[in-house]
Structure formats: structure tokens, C-alpha cells
MARLO-408917 format. One line per field, with one value per residue (C-alpha): residue number from 1; residue in three letters; x, y, z. Coordinates in Angstrom, 1 decimal, always signed. Example, Ala and Ser with C-alpha at 12.3 -4.5 7.8 and 13.67 -1.06 7.14 Angstrom:
BEGIN
resi c(1,2);
resn c(ALA,SER);
X c(+12.3,+13.7);
Y c(-4.5,-1.1);
Z c(+7.8,+7.1);
END
This chain:
BEGIN
resi c(1,2,3,4,5,6,7,8,9,10,11,12,13,14,15,16,17,18,19,20,21,22,23,24,25,26,27,28,29,30,31,32,33,34,35,36,37,38,39,40,41,42,43,44,45,46,47,48,49,50,51,52,53,54,55,56,57,58,59,60,61,62,63,64,65,66,67,68,69,70,71,72,73,74,75,76,77,78,79,80,81,82,83,84,85,86,87,88,89,90,91,92,93,94,95,96,97,98,99,100,101,102,103,104,105,106,107,108,109,110,111,112,113,114,115,116,117,118,119,120,121,122,123,124,125,126,127,128,129,130,131,132,133,134,135,136,137,138,139,140,141,142,143,144,145,146,147,148,149,150,151,152,153,154,155,156,157,158,159,160,161,162,163,164,165,166,167,168,169,170,171,172,173,174,175,176,177,178,179,180,181,182,183,184,185,186,187,188,189,190,191,192,193,194,195,196,197,198,199,200,201,202,203,204,205,206,207,208,209,210,211,212,213,214,215,216,217,218,219,220,221,222,223,224,225,226,227,228,229,230,231,232,233,234,235,236,237,238,239,240,241,242,243,244,245,246,247,248,249,250,251,252,253,254,255,256,257,258,259,260,261,262,263,264,265,266,267,268,269,270,271,272,273,274);
resn c(MET,SER,THR,VAL,ALA,ALA,SER,MET,ASP,ARG,THR,VAL,LEU,SER,ALA,GLN,GLY,LEU,VAL,MET,ARG,PHE,GLY,GLY,ILE,THR,ALA,THR,ASN,GLN,VAL,THR,LEU,ASP,LEU,HIS,ARG,GLY,ALA,ARG,HIS,ALA,LEU,ILE,GLY,PRO,ASN,GLY,ALA,GLY,LYS,THR,THR,LEU,ILE,ASN,LEU,LEU,THR,GLY,VAL,LEU,GLN,PRO,THR,GLU,GLY,LYS,ILE,LEU,LEU,ASN,GLY,GLN,ASP,ILE,THR,HIS,LEU,ALA,PRO,HIS,GLN,ARG,VAL,ARG,LEU,GLY,LEU,VAL,ARG,THR,PHE,GLN,ILE,ASN,GLN,LEU,PHE,ASP,SER,LEU,THR,PRO,LEU,GLU,THR,LEU,ALA,MET,THR,VAL,SER,GLN,GLN,GLN,GLY,LEU,GLY,GLY,LYS,TRP,TRP,GLN,ALA,LEU,GLY,ALA,ARG,LYS,GLY,VAL,THR,GLN,ARG,CYS,GLU,GLN,LEU,LEU,GLU,GLN,PHE,HIS,LEU,THR,GLU,VAL,MET,ARG,GLN,GLU,THR,ARG,VAL,LEU,ALA,TYR,GLY,LYS,ARG,ARG,LEU,LEU,GLU,ILE,ALA,ILE,ALA,LEU,ALA,CYS,GLU,PRO,ARG,VAL,LEU,LEU,LEU,ASP,GLU,PRO,VAL,ALA,GLY,VAL,PRO,ALA,GLY,GLU,ARG,GLU,GLU,LEU,LEU,GLN,THR,VAL,ALA,ASP,LEU,PRO,ALA,ASP,VAL,SER,ILE,LEU,LEU,ILE,GLU,HIS,ASP,MET,ASP,LEU,VAL,PHE,SER,PHE,ALA,ARG,ARG,MET,THR,VAL,LEU,VAL,ASN,GLY,THR,VAL,LEU,THR,GLU,GLY,ASP,PRO,GLY,THR,ILE,ALA,ASN,ASP,GLU,ARG,VAL,LYS,ALA,VAL,TYR,LEU,GLY,HIS,GLY,ASP,GLU,ILE,ASN,GLU,ALA,LEU,ALA,ALA,GLU,PRO,ALA,ASP,ALA,GLY,ALA,SER,HIS,ASP);
X c(-41.7,-41.3,-38.2,-37.3,-37.9,-35.8,-33.0,-33.1,-33.1,-29.9,-28.2,-25.7,-24.1,-25.8,-24.4,-27.2,-26.6,-23.3,-21.8,-18.5,-17.4,-14.1,-14.7,-15.6,-14.3,-16.8,-14.8,-17.8,-20.8,-24.1,-22.6,-25.0,-23.6,-25.2,-23.1,-25.0,-24.7,-21.6,-20.5,-17.2,-17.5,-14.6,-14.4,-12.1,-11.1,-8.1,-6.0,-8.0,-11.3,-12.4,-12.1,-10.3,-12.8,-15.7,-14.1,-13.5,-17.1,-18.3,-16.0,-16.8,-13.4,-15.4,-18.9,-20.8,-22.1,-25.2,-26.6,-26.7,-25.1,-27.0,-25.5,-28.0,-30.7,-29.4,-28.5,-24.8,-24.1,-23.2,-21.6,-17.9,-15.5,-15.2,-18.9,-19.1,-16.5,-18.6,-21.5,-19.4,-17.9,-14.2,-11.5,-7.8,-5.6,-3.4,-0.5,+0.0,-1.4,+0.6,+2.5,+6.1,+7.3,+4.6,+4.6,+1.8,+0.7,+0.6,-1.2,-3.9,-4.2,-4.8,-7.5,-9.3,-9.3,-10.8,-13.4,-14.3,-14.7,-11.5,-10.2,-6.5,-5.9,-4.8,-1.4,-3.2,-5.9,-3.2,-2.1,-5.3,-8.2,-8.6,-11.0,-8.4,-5.6,-7.7,-8.9,-5.3,-4.1,-6.8,-6.0,-2.2,-2.7,-5.3,-3.1,+0.2,+1.7,+2.4,+6.1,+6.6,+4.2,+6.9,+8.9,+8.5,+6.3,+9.0,+11.1,+8.4,+8.4,+6.0,+3.7,+3.4,+2.6,-0.2,-1.5,-1.3,-3.4,-6.1,-6.0,-6.5,-9.5,-11.0,-10.4,-12.9,-15.6,-16.7,-20.0,-18.6,-14.8,-13.4,-10.0,-8.1,-5.4,-4.2,-1.4,-0.1,+3.7,+3.9,+6.8,+6.0,+7.5,+5.1,+1.9,+0.7,+0.2,-1.6,-3.9,-4.8,-5.6,-7.9,-9.6,-10.2,-11.8,-15.0,-17.9,-20.3,-18.2,-19.3,-16.2,-15.7,-12.2,-10.5,-7.6,-5.6,-4.2,-6.5,-5.4,-6.7,-9.8,-10.9,-10.0,-11.9,-14.9,-18.3,-19.5,-17.7,-18.3,-16.2,-15.7,-14.5,-14.1,-16.1,-19.0,-20.2,-19.5,-20.9,-21.5,-21.8,-20.3,-16.6,-17.5,-19.7,-17.0,-14.2,-16.1,-17.3,-15.6,-16.0,-14.1,-11.3,-11.1,-10.9,-7.9,-6.1,-4.6,-5.0,-7.9,-5.5,-4.6,-8.3,-9.0,-5.9,-7.0,-10.5,-9.2,-7.2,-10.4,-12.9,-15.5,-18.3,-16.2,-18.7,-21.9,-22.7,-23.8,-23.1);
Y c(+15.0,+11.9,+9.8,+11.0,+14.6,+14.3,+12.8,+15.6,+18.2,+16.9,+16.3,+19.2,+17.8,+15.4,+13.9,+12.3,+9.9,+11.5,+10.3,+11.6,+10.4,+11.2,+10.1,+6.4,+6.1,+6.3,+7.6,+8.1,+5.8,+6.8,+7.8,+8.8,+10.0,+12.0,+13.9,+14.6,+17.6,+17.2,+14.1,+12.3,+10.5,+8.7,+8.0,+5.1,+2.8,+1.5,+3.6,+4.4,+4.0,+7.5,+9.3,+12.4,+12.6,+12.6,+15.3,+17.4,+17.0,+18.0,+21.1,+22.3,+21.6,+19.2,+19.4,+16.0,+14.4,+13.4,+13.9,+16.9,+18.2,+19.9,+21.9,+22.6,+21.9,+24.3,+23.0,+23.9,+21.5,+24.3,+26.7,+27.6,+26.4,+29.9,+30.2,+26.9,+28.1,+31.2,+28.9,+26.9,+24.0,+24.0,+21.5,+20.7,+19.1,+16.1,+18.4,+21.6,+24.8,+27.3,+30.6,+29.6,+33.2,+34.1,+33.1,+31.2,+34.4,+36.3,+33.5,+33.2,+37.0,+37.1,+34.4,+35.8,+39.3,+38.0,+36.1,+39.3,+41.3,+43.3,+42.1,+42.6,+44.9,+42.0,+43.6,+46.6,+44.5,+42.4,+45.3,+47.4,+45.0,+43.3,+40.7,+39.6,+39.4,+37.5,+35.0,+34.4,+33.9,+31.3,+29.4,+29.5,+28.1,+25.5,+24.1,+24.2,+26.9,+29.7,+28.9,+29.0,+31.7,+34.2,+31.6,+31.5,+28.6,+27.2,+26.2,+24.6,+20.9,+19.0,+18.2,+21.9,+22.7,+20.2,+21.8,+25.3,+24.0,+22.8,+26.0,+28.0,+25.8,+26.4,+30.1,+30.1,+29.2,+26.0,+24.2,+21.2,+20.4,+17.9,+16.6,+15.1,+12.8,+15.1,+12.8,+11.9,+12.3,+13.3,+11.6,+9.3,+11.6,+14.4,+12.4,+12.3,+16.1,+16.1,+13.2,+14.8,+18.1,+16.4,+14.6,+18.0,+19.8,+21.6,+19.3,+21.6,+21.3,+18.3,+16.5,+14.1,+12.5,+11.0,+8.9,+5.7,+5.5,+3.0,+4.1,+7.6,+6.4,+4.1,+6.4,+9.3,+8.1,+7.3,+6.4,+5.2,+4.9,+2.5,+3.4,+0.9,+1.6,+4.8,+3.0,+2.9,-0.7,-0.3,+2.2,+1.7,+2.2,+1.2,-2.2,-3.1,-2.0,-3.8,-7.1,-6.8,-9.6,-7.6,-4.7,-7.0,-8.5,-5.1,-4.2,-7.3,-8.5,-5.4,-6.9,-7.5,-3.8,-2.9,-5.3,-4.1,-0.4,-1.3,-3.4,-0.3,+1.6,+1.6,-1.1,+1.4,+3.1,+2.2,+2.5,+6.2,+7.7,+10.9);
Z c(-12.3,-14.5,-14.5,-18.1,-17.2,-14.0,-16.0,-18.6,-15.8,-14.3,-17.7,-18.5,-21.7,-24.1,-27.2,-29.2,-32.1,-33.1,-36.4,-37.9,-41.3,-43.0,-46.5,-46.3,-42.7,-39.9,-36.9,-34.6,-35.0,-33.4,-30.1,-27.4,-24.0,-21.2,-18.6,-15.5,-13.1,-10.9,-12.9,-12.5,-15.8,-17.6,-21.3,-22.0,-24.9,-26.7,-29.1,-32.2,-30.4,-31.4,-28.1,-29.4,-32.4,-29.9,-27.8,-30.9,-31.8,-28.3,-28.3,-31.8,-33.4,-35.7,-37.0,-36.9,-40.0,-38.0,-34.6,-32.1,-28.9,-26.1,-23.3,-20.5,-23.0,-25.6,-29.0,-29.5,-32.4,-34.8,-32.4,-32.7,-29.9,-28.3,-28.2,-26.3,-23.9,-23.1,-22.3,-19.9,-21.9,-21.5,-22.3,-21.7,-24.3,-24.5,-25.5,-23.5,-25.2,-23.1,-23.7,-22.9,-22.3,-19.8,-16.1,-14.4,-12.8,-16.1,-17.9,-15.2,-15.1,-18.8,-18.6,-15.5,-17.0,-20.2,-18.2,-16.3,-19.5,-19.2,-22.6,-23.3,-20.3,-18.1,-17.2,-15.8,-14.1,-12.3,-10.2,-10.1,-10.1,-6.7,-8.1,-10.7,-8.2,-5.7,-8.2,-9.5,-6.0,-5.3,-8.5,-7.9,-4.4,-5.5,-8.2,-6.2,-8.4,-5.9,-5.6,-9.4,-10.2,-11.5,-13.5,-17.2,-18.2,-20.5,-17.4,-15.4,-14.7,-16.9,-14.0,-13.2,-16.8,-16.7,-13.4,-15.0,-18.0,-15.7,-13.7,-16.9,-17.7,-14.3,-14.6,-17.5,-14.9,-16.6,-16.0,-17.9,-18.0,-20.5,-19.2,-22.1,-20.7,-17.9,-16.7,-20.2,-20.2,-16.6,-14.8,-11.9,-9.4,-10.4,-10.7,-7.1,-6.9,-10.2,-9.3,-6.0,-7.7,-10.2,-7.3,-5.5,-8.4,-7.5,-7.0,-9.0,-12.1,-14.3,-15.5,-18.4,-18.2,-21.2,-19.9,-20.4,-16.9,-15.2,-11.7,-12.3,-14.1,-11.3,-8.5,-10.1,-12.1,-10.7,-14.2,-17.3,-21.0,-23.1,-26.7,-29.3,-33.0,-32.7,-31.0,-27.4,-26.2,-22.8,-19.9,-16.2,-12.8,-12.2,-10.7,-13.7,-16.2,-14.4,-14.4,-18.1,-20.1,-23.3,-21.8,-20.7,-24.2,-25.8,-23.6,-24.8,-21.6,-19.5,-17.6,-14.6,-14.7,-14.5,-11.7,-9.7,-10.1,-8.9,-6.0,-4.7,-4.3,-1.3,-1.4,-2.4,-5.1,-7.8,-5.8,-6.6,-9.9,-11.6);
END
């Protein structure tokens, strides 16, 4: 197999020459990004870099002006968001998208039931369907939600709400998971549990992380893409990114933060690829 063919074979999500124009403003400018099988890939950039626009393009919230998007080799450029979810492309959001009146158990039962083709009968499936119950129990334990599983979501600590959102995404059985700022707004005392849970996500799920928190980015990512003004500035392993003077300049004084985050990692943190 040629090098090009091998690369295509392990690419699960590919954005090719994406352009997004809003009137006379180009929010995404010829962005090309490949996410490989089992990836731990971070998308970073200053505020206004176009990260959220790119994620909205990948998930079908927006339709690109130019370019195309492939998922496991299939062109999904014009598919609706729910169709992409069915094909295994799932996202979380910067702001929680949860049902406040449901408990974590009920929320996961609804999601798992839908995934297993039971439609709106989740309240029946929760008690009668062993597969639904077992999957919910697994997710509740994995995401440290067992103790609060019968509490209404509205009363949960914010960190637990974030964990529930990621649990819902994983309940959709994703092949590709887009994590949109998972620690945004989470108090310091609740962050460690969330960070560890993100680190322990299944290895066979390819993950694209969008995040401002450099500690999380450098502890998680094996490959990073830097977006500036809607354009890819550079891409590489964490060590390469941390030592790139252009990246430090873009972050306007945050170069020390980047270096400190990298220094906290093992010496081979940037050695592997996604």
C-alpha cells in the first residue's frame, strides 16, 4: 500500500479546503484537516480564530461555501447534523444542552434507547430491557455519575453536568467525537475528575478537542492544529507547537503558559502521532 493510500485508510474525518463566507467576511479560509483513527487531536487558536465555525461546518450546522467533508471516505458535506450522528460523528457543546427536569439515569436511558432503535419508549426500556439498563449503568460508572443518577440535572454541580454531556455523546456510539471546550466554566475543584475522564475515553474513538485550557490540551493531544483568522497557521505534535515562535506570538504573551503545560508532561509526550 502506498503512503498516500495508507494515510487515507487511517483517516476517519477529513476536511478539505473548507471555506465559509458570511457576506464579505471569510470566517473559514481553505481549512484542511485530517483526523486519524484513534486520534487525540486538539484544535487551538485565540478567540475569533474560527474554531466554532469549523466545528459547525464539520457537524452540519453550517454548509460550507467551498470544500468538502469526508467521514470514513463518505462525502457528508451536505448531510444534516442528525444524519452525521447516525454515521458516528458526535459533538458536545460549549454550553450544556441538557434536560434540566430529567435525571442522569433518565437522560442516558433516553439516549441509549434511541441508539438501540427503541425510539420514545425509553421509560419502558429502562426497566424491561436488560441491554439498556446495563449500558446506562456502565456509562454512569464510567463518568462518575452513579451517586447522582436519580437527581434532577438542574441541581447537579457544573462539573457533573459536563460529565453527563460527554456520557450522552458516548452513548451515541461515536466513531468521531468532537469535544467543544469540555472544561469551560468548570470550577477548579471539579476539574480533576473531568480531566481524568477525558483522558480515559475509549482508545478506538477518534477525538478532536477544541479547548483554551493549555494544561488539558498538552496533556491530551498527540497532534495539534493551530487556527488563526480562519486559516490553519501550523500543525504538528505538542513539542513542535510549543516551540513555534508564530504560535507564541499569536497567543500574545501566553507562550510561558504553553511551555509550562508542555514541561508538566512526560518527555515523550509529543513523540507519538494520531
